[in-house]
Structures are given as C-alpha cells and as structure tokens.
C-alpha positions in Angstrom: -17.6 25.2 -30.6 -14.1 24.0 -31.7 -14.2 21.5 -34.6 -12.6 18.1 -33.9 -9.9 17.1 -36.3 -10.8 13.8 -38.0 -8.9 10.7 -37.0 -6.3 9.9 -39.7 -6.9 6.6 -41.5 -4.0 4.4 -42.7 -5.6 3.5 -46.1 -3.4 0.4 -46.4 -6.3 -1.8 -47.6 -6.9 0.8 -50.4 -3.2 0.5 -51.3 -3.4 -3.3 -51.4 -6.3 -3.2 -53.9 -4.5 -0.7 -56.1 -1.3 -2.8 -55.8 -3.1 -5.9 -57.1 -4.4 -3.8 -60.0 -0.8 -2.5 -60.7 0.6 -6.0 -60.6 -2.1 -7.1 -63.0 -1.1 -4.4 -65.5 2.6 -5.2 -65.3 2.2 -9.0 -65.3 -0.5 -8.9 -68.0 1.9 -6.9 -70.2 4.5 -9.5 -69.6 2.0 -12.3 -70.6 1.2 -10.5 -73.9 4.9 -10.2 -74.7 5.3 -13.9 -74.0 2.3 -14.8 -76.3 4.0 -12.9 -79.1 7.3 -14.7 -78.5 5.6 -18.1 -78.2 6.7 -18.4 -74.6 3.5 -17.7 -72.9 3.2 -18.8 -69.2 6.5 -20.7 -69.2 8.7 -21.2 -66.2 10.5 -17.9 -66.7 7.3 -16.0 -66.8 6.0 -17.4 -63.5 9.4 -17.0 -61.8 9.8 -13.4 -62.9 6.2 -12.5 -62.1 6.3 -14.2 -58.7 9.5 -12.2 -57.8 7.9 -8.9 -58.7 4.7 -9.7 -56.9 6.6 -10.9 -53.8 8.7 -7.8 -53.7 5.7 -5.5 -54.1 3.7 -7.3 -51.4 6.7 -7.3 -49.0 7.0 -3.5 -49.5 3.3 -3.2 -48.7 3.8 -5.2 -45.5 6.7 -3.0 -44.4 4.5 0.1 -44.9 1.8 -1.5 -42.7 4.4 -1.9 -39.9 6.6 1.2 -40.3 4.6 3.8 -42.2 1.0 2.9 -42.0 -0.2 6.5 -42.7 1.9 6.7 -45.9 0.2 7.8 -49.1 -1.7 4.7 -50.5 -1.3 5.6 -54.2 2.5 6.1 -54.6 3.6 2.5 -54.3 0.9 1.1 -56.8 1.8 3.8 -59.3 5.5 3.0 -59.2 5.0 -0.8 -59.3 2.7 -0.4 -62.3 5.3 1.7 -64.2 8.1 -0.6 -63.2 6.1 -3.6 -64.4 5.4 -2.0 -67.8 9.1 -1.2 -68.2 10.1 -4.8 -67.4 7.6 -6.1 -70.0 8.8 -3.8 -72.7 12.5 -4.4 -72.0 11.9 -8.2 -72.1 10.0 -7.7 -75.4 13.0 -5.8 -76.9 15.6 -8.4 -75.9 17.3 -10.0 -78.8 18.5 -13.6 -78.9 21.3 -14.0 -76.4 20.6 -10.7 -74.6 19.8 -10.6 -70.9 18.8 -6.9 -70.4 15.3 -7.8 -69.1 16.5 -10.2 -66.4 19.2 -7.7 -65.5 16.5 -5.0 -65.1 14.5 -7.4 -62.9 17.5 -7.9 -60.7 18.1 -4.2 -60.3 14.4 -3.8 -59.5 14.6 -6.2 -56.6 17.8 -4.5 -55.3 16.3 -1.1 -55.6 13.1 -2.1 -53.9 15.1 -3.7 -51.1 17.1 -0.5 -50.6 13.9 1.5 -50.6 12.4 -0.8 -47.9 15.6 -0.3 -45.9 15.2 3.4 -46.1 11.6 3.1 -44.7 12.6 0.6 -42.0 15.6 2.4 -40.6 14.7 6.1 -41.2 12.2 6.6 -38.5 11.7 10.3 -39.2 12.7 12.2 -42.4 13.8 15.2 -40.3 16.9 13.2 -39.2 18.3 13.9 -42.6 18.6 17.6 -41.8 21.6 16.8 -39.6 23.4 15.6 -42.7 23.0 18.7 -44.8 26.7 19.4 -45.4 27.6 15.7 -45.5 25.1 15.4 -48.3 26.9 18.2 -50.1 30.2 16.4 -49.7 28.6 13.1 -50.9 27.2 14.9 -54.0 30.7 16.3 -54.8 32.2 12.8 -54.6 29.5 11.2 -56.7 29.9 13.8 -59.4 33.7 13.6 -59.4 33.9 9.8 -59.5 33.3 9.4 -63.2 36.4 11.6 -63.9 38.7 9.6 -61.5 41.2 7.4 -63.5 40.9 3.7 -62.6 37.3 4.1 -61.5 35.9 5.9 -64.5 34.4 3.8 -67.3 35.6 6.4 -69.7 33.5 8.1 -72.4 30.4 6.1 -73.2 28.2 7.4 -76.1 29.9 10.8 -75.8 29.4 11.3 -72.0 31.7 10.6 -69.1 29.1 9.8 -66.4 29.8 6.1 -65.7 32.0 4.2 -63.2 33.1 0.6 -63.2 31.8 -1.8 -60.6 33.5 -5.1 -61.5 31.8 -6.2 -64.7 29.0 -3.6 -64.4 28.8 0.1 -64.9 27.0 2.6 -62.6 26.0 6.2 -63.0 26.6 8.0 -59.7 25.0 11.2 -60.9 21.6 9.5 -60.4 22.2 9.2 -56.7 23.6 12.8 -56.6 20.2 14.2 -57.4 19.0 12.6 -54.1 21.9 13.9 -52.0 21.7 17.4 -53.6 18.0 17.6 -52.8 18.8 16.8 -49.1 21.5 19.5 -49.1 19.3 22.1 -50.8 16.4 21.4 -48.4 18.7 21.6 -45.3 20.5 24.7 -46.5 17.4 26.6 -47.6 15.3 25.7 -44.5 18.2 26.9 -42.2 19.2 30.1 -44.1 15.9 31.2 -45.5 15.9 34.5 -43.5 19.3 35.4 -44.8 18.3 34.8 -48.4 15.1 36.8 -48.0 17.0 40.0 -47.0 15.8 42.8 -49.2 17.8 43.8 -52.2 17.4 46.3 -55.1 13.9 46.7 -56.5 13.5 47.1 -60.2 10.0 47.8 -61.2 7.6 45.4 -59.5 10.3 42.7 -59.0 12.6 42.8 -55.9 15.9 41.1 -56.5 18.1 39.6 -53.8 21.4 41.2 -52.8 24.4 40.2 -54.8 26.2 38.6 -51.9 23.1 36.4 -51.4 23.4 35.0 -54.9 26.2 32.7 -53.8 24.1 29.5 -53.7 22.6 30.3 -57.1 26.0 30.9 -58.7 27.3 27.7 -57.1 24.5 25.6 -58.5 25.0 27.2 -61.9 28.7 26.5 -61.9 28.0 22.8 -60.8 25.6 22.5 -63.8 28.1 24.0 -66.2 30.9 21.8 -64.7 28.8 18.7 -65.4 28.2 19.9 -68.9 31.9 20.7 -69.6 33.7 17.8 -67.9 31.1 15.0 -68.2 29.5 16.2 -71.4 26.0 15.4 -70.0 23.4 18.0 -71.0 20.4 16.2 -69.3 22.0 15.9 -65.9 23.2 19.6 -66.1 19.6 20.7 -66.7 18.2 18.5 -63.9 20.6 19.7 -61.2 20.1 23.4 -61.9 16.3 23.0 -62.3 16.2 21.2 -59.0 17.9 24.0 -57.1 15.9 26.7 -58.9 12.5 25.2 -58.0 13.6 24.6 -54.4 14.8 28.1 -53.8 11.6 29.5 -55.3 9.5 27.4 -53.0 11.6 28.5 -50.0 11.4 32.2 -50.8 8.3 32.7 -53.0 10.4 35.3 -55.0 10.0 35.3 -58.8 13.3 37.2 -59.0 15.1 33.9 -58.3 13.4 32.3 -61.3 14.2 35.2 -63.5 17.9 35.1 -62.6 18.0 31.3 -62.9 16.4 31.3 -66.4 18.8 34.1 -67.5 21.8 32.0 -66.2 20.5 28.9 -67.8 19.9 30.5 -71.2 23.3 32.2 -71.1 25.1 29.0 -70.1 23.3 27.0 -72.8 24.1 29.6 -75.5 27.8 29.7 -74.5 27.9 25.9 -74.4 26.4 25.6 -77.9 29.2 27.9 -79.2 32.1 26.4 -77.3 31.3 22.6 -77.1 30.8 20.7 -80.3 28.6 17.9 -78.7 26.1 20.5 -77.5 26.0 22.2 -80.9 25.4 18.8 -82.6 22.5 18.0 -80.3 20.9 21.3 -81.0 21.5 21.0 -84.8 20.1 17.4 -84.7 17.0 18.8 -83.0 16.4 21.8 -85.3 17.4 20.1 -88.6 16.3 16.5 -87.8 14.9 15.7 -91.2 17.8 17.1 -93.2 19.5 14.1 -94.9 23.0 15.2 -93.9 22.0 15.5 -90.3 20.0 12.2 -90.3 23.0 10.2 -91.6 25.7 11.9 -89.4 27.6 9.3 -87.4 27.9 11.4 -84.2 25.2 13.8 -83.2 22.9 12.7 -86.0 19.1 12.7 -85.8 18.4 9.1 -86.9 17.3 8.2 -83.4 14.8 11.0 -83.1 13.3 10.5 -86.6 13.0 6.8 -86.3 11.2 7.3 -82.9 8.8 9.8 -84.5 8.0 7.4 -87.3 7.5 4.6 -84.9 5.0 6.6 -82.8 3.2 7.7 -86.0 2.9 4.0 -87.0 1.3 3.3 -83.6 -1.5 5.8 -84.2 -4.3 6.1 -81.7 -4.5 2.6 -80.2 -1.1 1.2 -81.2 0.0 -1.9 -83.0 -0.3 -4.0 -79.8 2.4 -5.3 -77.5 4.9 -7.4 -79.5 3.3 -6.4 -82.8 5.4 -3.3 -83.7 9.0 -2.8 -84.8 10.4 -0.5 -82.0 13.7 -2.4 -82.2 14.5 -0.4 -85.3 15.0 2.6 -83.1 18.5 2.9 -81.5 18.4 2.5 -77.7 14.7 1.5 -77.9 14.8 0.0 -74.4 16.5 3.0 -72.7 16.6 6.5 -74.1 13.7 5.8 -76.5 11.5 3.5 -74.5 8.7 6.1 -74.7 8.8 5.9 -78.5 8.6 2.1 -78.1 5.4 2.4 -76.0 4.0 5.0 -78.3 4.3 2.5 -81.2 2.8 -0.5 -79.5 0.3 1.1 -77.1 -0.5 4.2 -79.3 -1.5 7.7 -78.2 -4.0 6.3 -75.6 -1.2 4.2 -74.0 1.2 7.1 -73.8 -1.5 9.3 -72.3 -2.2 6.6 -69.7 1.6 6.4 -68.8 1.8 10.2 -68.6 -1.3 10.3 -66.4 0.4 7.8 -64.0 3.4 10.0 -63.8 1.2 13.1 -63.2 -0.5 11.3 -60.3 2.8 10.4 -58.9 4.1 14.0 -59.0 0.9 15.3 -57.4 1.0 12.8 -54.6 4.5 13.9 -53.9 3.5 17.6 -53.9 0.5 16.7 -51.7 2.9 15.2 -49.1 5.0 18.4 -49.3 1.9 20.5 -48.6 0.8 18.3 -45.7 4.0 18.0 -43.7 4.5 20.5 -41.0 8.2 21.2 -41.2 10.1 23.4 -43.7 12.8 20.8 -44.4 10.2 18.1 -45.3 8.3 20.5 -47.5 11.4 21.4 -49.4 12.7 17.8 -49.6 9.4 16.4 -50.9 9.0 19.2 -53.4 12.5 18.8 -54.7 12.3 15.0 -55.0 9.0 15.2 -56.8 10.1 17.9 -59.1 13.3 16.0 -59.9 11.2 13.1 -61.2 8.8 15.4 -63.0 11.6 17.4 -64.7 13.3 14.2 -65.7 10.1 12.9 -67.4 9.6 16.2 -69.1 13.1 16.3 -70.5 13.0 12.7 -71.7 9.5 12.8 -73.2 10.1 16.3 -74.7 13.3 15.0 -76.3 11.6 11.9 -77.8 8.8 14.0 -79.2 11.2 16.6 -80.5 9.8 19.4 -78.3 13.3 20.0 -76.9 16.8 18.6 -77.8 17.3 15.0 -76.9 19.3 14.3 -73.8 20.9 11.3 -72.1 18.4 11.0 -69.2 16.3 7.9 -68.7 12.6 7.6 -68.2 12.0 6.9 -64.4 11.0 3.3 -63.7 10.5 2.5 -67.4 13.8 2.6 -69.1 16.6 0.1 -68.7 19.3 1.2 -66.2 20.1 0.0 -62.7 21.4 3.3 -61.3 18.3 5.2 -62.4 16.0 2.5 -60.8 18.0 2.6 -57.6 17.9 6.4 -57.2 14.2 6.7 -58.1 13.1 3.9 -55.7 15.1 5.7 -52.9 13.1 8.8 -53.8 9.9 6.7 -53.5 11.0 5.6 -50.0 11.6 9.1 -48.9 8.3 10.4 -50.3 6.5 7.6 -48.5 8.1 8.5 -45.2 7.3 12.2 -45.6 3.7 11.4 -46.5 3.5 9.2 -43.4 4.4 12.2 -41.3 2.1 14.5 -43.2 -1.0 12.2 -43.1 -0.5 10.8 -39.6 -1.6 12.2 -36.3 0.2 15.2 -34.9 2.7 14.3 -32.2 1.8 16.4 -29.1 4.3 14.7 -26.8 6.3 17.3 -24.8 10.0 17.5 -25.8 12.5 16.1 -23.4 14.7 18.6 -21.5 17.5 20.1 -23.6 16.2 18.9 -27.0 16.3 21.4 -29.8 12.7 22.2 -30.8 14.0 23.2 -34.3 14.8 19.6 -34.9 11.2 18.6 -34.3 9.3 21.2 -36.2 10.2 24.2 -38.3 7.9 27.1 -39.0 6.0 26.9 -42.3 7.4 28.5 -45.4 5.7 31.9 -45.4 7.2 35.3 -46.2 8.4 37.0 -43.0 6.3 39.7 -41.5 7.8 43.2 -41.7 9.3 44.3 -38.5 7.2 46.8 -36.6 8.5 49.6 -34.4 8.2 49.1 -30.7 5.2 50.6 -29.0 5.7 53.9 -27.2 5.4 53.9 -23.5 1.7 54.1 -22.5 0.5 53.5 -26.0 -2.0 50.7 -26.7 -0.7 47.7 -28.6 -4.1 46.7 -29.8 -5.1 49.5 -32.2 -8.1 47.8 -33.8 -9.6 47.1 -30.4 -9.2 50.8 -29.3 -10.8 52.0 -32.5 -13.8 49.7 -32.0 -14.2 51.0 -28.5 -14.2 54.6 -29.7 -16.9 53.8 -32.2 
C-alpha cells in the first residue's frame, strides 16, 4: 500500500506566537535601556516600539497572503535579533547622536524591501534567468566605491563606501546577494561540465585545469577586493561563499583543498605586500604588546578593550545599561558583540549565538527541502554567507582570528548591512515556502521549458554504461534470480 504524503501545514499561527515573543525580547530590552537612562516608557519609546511591532506584524500578514508555507521560525528569529540590536545601539548613543533612530529607519526600509521581494517574486526560480545579469550587477557594485565622484573615499582604511547625498552606503553588502544568485545559476547549469573527470592523486580526484576557471575568477575577485578596496572581511566572505557553493554542487573535496590553498597563498602574499593586512595580523598576534596596543593605525586597543569588557561581564553580565561598553571603539558596530558580552554576559552571548545557529539551520533546511538545484544552491549560499559573516565577526572580537571590517548581521549599526540581510531573509522565506508547500503537479503548458520548472537534484552523475549487445538481457539481476 502506497503511503499518503501528509498535507502541508502553513504554521502561520506558530509564527505569530513566536513573533510576539521576539517583539517582547526586543521591546523589553529597549525598556530596560530606557530605565537606565531615566526615560522609561516615554513618547519616543512607544513610538519606536510601535513602529517595530507594526512592521513585524505587517511582514507576518504578507507571509499569510503570499507565502503561507514559509518557515515559521525565520522571521521571529530575525526580528528578535534586530530588536536587540536597536536596543543596544540606542543605549550606546551619546548626547546629540542619532544612530539609534537612524538604525530604526533603516530597519523599516529594509523590512519594506524584503516584503516587496516576497510580494513580487512569485517563484525563486525566476531569478535563474538573471544569472549573468547578476554577475554584471555584482561587478558594478564592487567597482562603484572606486569611481571618482561617487566614492566616499577611504574610510577607516577601506574604500568600500559610496555617497548617497548626506549618507554613505556599502554596495559590497548587496554584492553578496547578487553573487550568490550568479553562482547558483552558473553551477546549476554547468555542473556536468565541472564534474568532468580530471587527474586523480591518491584518493582525491582533482578537476581538469581548464575547469578551474570559475575558481580562479572568484579568487581574483577576492584578491581584487583586498588590493583595491583594502577590505579583508569582504574578500574572505566572497571567496568562502563560492567555495561552499561549488562544493555543494559537485560534492568534491578537491575543490575545497584547492580553495583553501589559494586562500592561504593569497593571504600570505597579502600580508607581505600590503601593510594594512600585515598590521591587522600583527595586532591579532601581539595584541597585548604595549607598542601594538598604542599604535595609531592597525593597533590592538579595540580588541583588548573588547576582551576586558567581556571579562567584566562574566557569566550573567552587568545588566543592560549598567556596563561601560562605550569605552570600546566602534562599540555599536564592529564591536557590538563585545558590548552584549559585557552587559548580558556569557549566557547572553550564548543565547544570541544560538539564535544565529537556528537561523542558519532553518536556511539549510529550506535548501534540503526544495526540489530544484538552483534553489538548493541559492538557499545554501545565502545561509552560509550570513553564517560566515557571523563567524568572522565573532571570531575577530574574541581574538580567534584577525579582526575584520564586517558587521554582525541584524545587530550592528549599518544600513547597507541591514538592507542586504533582510533581502536574504525574504529570499530564504520564498525558498522555504516552495520547499514546505504542496508539490505542483499541474502539467506544463505547451512549449514551456521544463528545466525552468524543476532541475534534477544535486547528486553525482551515474557512470555511463556500455550499450547492451543485441539479444542480451538488460535486466541482469532478474536473469540471475531466474537461473537460481
């Protein structure tokens, strides 16, 4: 008897309950900050909390209408992280500063753009048509910070910003989304070519040299970002994104080996040629050396102060508003994890990391559930991009790896980062809607390309078998059973 597939359930009511809990966490943190600043439950608090709650509930309503089978956990997790970030940024605002309100404005804009993605993008597979347009868009976004008249110049040693009137914007944040779309489209279309057998060295089979073109191109893009924009974090993010996506597409460990070799070689050469990379590494290794600590450029004061702040927080933290995270440079952006570590303690940091871990796993779950290769690769790439960004930031703050200029997704101050990450959330929700929803068994209209509807799953190709001889049986196991 053939088992009957269970009917998919939307789970939107579960999302609503979790969303209310997430809003309680974010708004509660904002209330605690207001109590410390003697501005508890004033007009600004109710106005800001009302805007965040209205935007989150509007997002929920749109999902009920357009993507009712979307993952019910992703939106509450992101709203909770975003709410915590808003509370900490408001807490760190000095007199006359408006960073917290600016972050709230960017949050509303980013959520509106993410809602637009869900509303107008009926099927994530449509994006496959824009594979090479996404590549061109990525190139433009990466070149813009170097164009005179548009570039904001060198800010804090990196040339990654452009001017938008009185504001600045980091187009490289959007480039990680367009690059993920390009990689997913390219790899899902050319996977058979990439899988052609190459030389085998021991147990590892390497690809042919002429098939290494995409890997070399991604490596050169990463080195170009490092050389011309002086941005170590974005360089690692772009190359790591491609490396993971090509591994998922081919299941070949040889790509990982080649990628790691290229990454180590490029990093070693950059540390010898470019002074800003060498200073970052020196500040990481010799952080507690007095000469390095007091150095004006490339010093370790930021790292050391962050470590002392987290040590002061201990297990349970000093409490929101009770610490001194403002002593750390860039406490509301690059070092916001250290700020949370001081005021929420090790338990608070573990809770935040767990929220990120749940977010990554829900993205990977959407990748596993969707039935087309493009969707699998896109969901994997977008989820990994956020995961790698968190690892690089938290690893730098805790001195596990050198500190980079990346921001913590949804927590740190920065409009461009918020916008890009909320777009990623919208795309993941659409992919999860397809993965969790009922299978569409409607026949294709005449002349429509079936490849655009569904792509075979990402599995290694079966070895070609020789054609059967005339008169020979094509069902060898059956014949053997009969003879027995």
